[in-house]
C-alpha positions in Angstrom: 13.6 -13.8 -16.2 16.8 -12.2 -15.2 15.3 -9.8 -12.9 16.1 -9.6 -9.2 12.5 -10.4 -8.3 10.0 -13.0 -9.8 6.6 -11.3 -10.2 3.1 -12.6 -10.7 3.4 -11.6 -14.5 6.7 -13.6 -14.8 4.8 -16.8 -13.3 1.9 -16.2 -15.7 4.2 -15.9 -18.7 6.0 -19.2 -17.5 2.7 -20.9 -17.5 1.8 -19.5 -20.9 5.1 -20.6 -22.4 5.2 -24.2 -20.7 1.4 -25.1 -20.8 -0.1 -23.2 -23.6 -2.7 -21.3 -21.7 -3.8 -17.9 -22.7 -2.1 -15.0 -20.9 -5.3 -14.2 -19.3 -6.0 -17.7 -18.0 -2.3 -18.0 -16.9 -2.8 -14.8 -14.9 -6.2 -16.0 -13.5 -4.5 -19.3 -12.4 -1.8 -17.5 -10.6 -4.2 -15.1 -8.8 -6.3 -18.2 -7.8 -3.3 -20.0 -6.2 -2.2 -16.9 -4.3 -5.7 -16.1 -3.2 -6.0 -19.6 -1.8 -2.6 -19.2 -0.1 -3.6 -16.0 1.5 -6.9 -17.3 2.8 -5.2 -20.3 4.3 -2.5 -18.3 6.0 -5.1 -15.6 7.3 -7.1 -18.6 8.8 -3.8 -19.3 10.7 -3.3 -22.6 9.0 0.0 -23.9 7.5 0.6 -24.3 3.8 2.8 -27.3 2.8 4.0 -27.4 -0.8 5.8 -30.7 -1.4 9.4 -30.3 -2.6 9.2 -26.7 -2.0 8.5 -25.9 1.8 6.1 -25.0 4.4 4.6 -21.5 5.4 3.5 -21.2 8.9 1.9 -18.5 10.9 3.6 -17.7 14.1 1.9 -15.7 16.9 4.3 -13.3 18.8 3.2 -12.2 22.2 3.7 -8.6 23.4 7.2 -7.7 25.0 9.2 -5.1 26.3 11.6 -3.5 23.9 13.6 -0.2 23.3 13.2 2.7 20.9 16.3 2.4 18.8 16.4 6.3 18.4 15.8 7.3 21.9 16.7 4.1 24.0 13.4 4.7 25.8 11.6 1.5 26.8 8.3 0.7 24.8 6.0 -2.2 24.5 6.0 -4.1 21.2 2.5 -5.2 20.6 1.3 -8.7 19.9 1.4 -9.7 16.2 1.4 -12.6 13.7 4.2 -13.4 11.3 4.6 -15.7 8.6 7.6 -18.1 8.5 8.9 -20.2 5.7 10.9 -23.4 6.1 12.3 -24.9 2.8 12.2 -28.5 2.1 15.3 -30.7 2.3 15.2 -31.0 -1.6 14.9 -27.3 -2.1 17.6 -26.7 0.5 19.9 -29.2 -1.0 19.5 -27.7 -4.5 20.2 -24.2 -3.2 23.3 -25.3 -1.3 24.9 -27.3 -4.1 
């Protein structure tokens, strides 16, 4: 896994190697986890993964902004965003 990005296929392969699940079962497991994460976030609930971090849904209200090309004022619409806050353990391991 020396790629720049970790993919679902890489996760399934790691599960296959570490736990002995078939490739298909490992892929189904990864898909089930991500489906549950998406459903929870779409319901605007937070997802906390112990020793990893927390995903939160933030609601941004509409506001005035500027078009970067023309400089004309414009309204930026209301939207939801997802934020991630790493756990202290993960932050500590990254900053070693």
